[in-house]
C-alpha positions, 0 to 999 in steps of 0.5 A: 857467617864465620871465618876460617875453614869449612869441611863439608860431608856429604850424605843422607840423614837418618839411621836408615842410610847410616854405613851405606856407601854414599854417606862416607862424606858424613862418616869422614866428619863425625871422625873429625869430630870425634878426634878434634873434640868438636860437637854437632848439634842439628840446627836448622838443615844441617848438623853443625860443629865449630872447633879448631884443627892445626890451629885453625878456625874450623866448621864442621858441616852434615847437610840435613836435606839428603843427597839431592838437595845439599847444596840448598843447605850448604848454601845457607852457611857457607860461600863455596867460592872460598878457597877454605872450603872442602867438600867430603864424598863419595866416589864409586869410579875408585875401588874401595879405600882409594883416597883422591884430594881434588881442587876443583872440577865437575861433579863427575856424577854425584848429585850431591856435588852437583847440587852444590855447584848448582846452589853457589854457582861455582866449582872451585872448591877442595873435594876429598873423595872416598872410593866406594866402588860399583858393581855393573849389575846393580844400579847405581842409585840401589848401589850407594845406599847398600851397606859395605860388606865385612871385607869392605867395610874394614878399609873403608873405616881405615879409609875414612881415619885417613880421609881425616887426616888429608882434610887436617892435611889440606888446612895444615900444609895446602892442598898440594901437599895432601894431594902429594900425601894422599891421592891415588893411595888404597888402604890395605895396599899403599902404606900413607906416608905422613 
């Protein structure tokens, strides 16, 4: 097990799920990899890449075990009790484009986060949440597997970039500063002050 930070993006593998609401975490890890020149390769039950962000060694992880079994892949690689673990997830209880950095807490109904908590036995890890909204007329399990309409897709693309910046801020300035800078800001409505 390498030292340094772990950034874990949650999602489902395969082109069928690409750009769906549930894959916001995968999108952020892909963006971090692009910005920092980190190559992701399939290694067993995950895509993984190692590099440096803001002078700190970082391991990027995308579990390939499907959302509900994310914990089995993560547990094989990471001690989630480490204060240097960041999980990036979608959140249906926030408007599309809204960001939130959080330290610890429950799963909030997110099955990928619940799987990690159950596998690792701890809730003590940092989360970066991206709001994807919800539709009361569509069951949650169906809604999270839907793609964004064009207007929301633009907001999510911007939110993904900001979530990548939030992860870098956690690493370089600490979780409290990242919370101050990024929490409850909505792309297209609020300016993120860096």
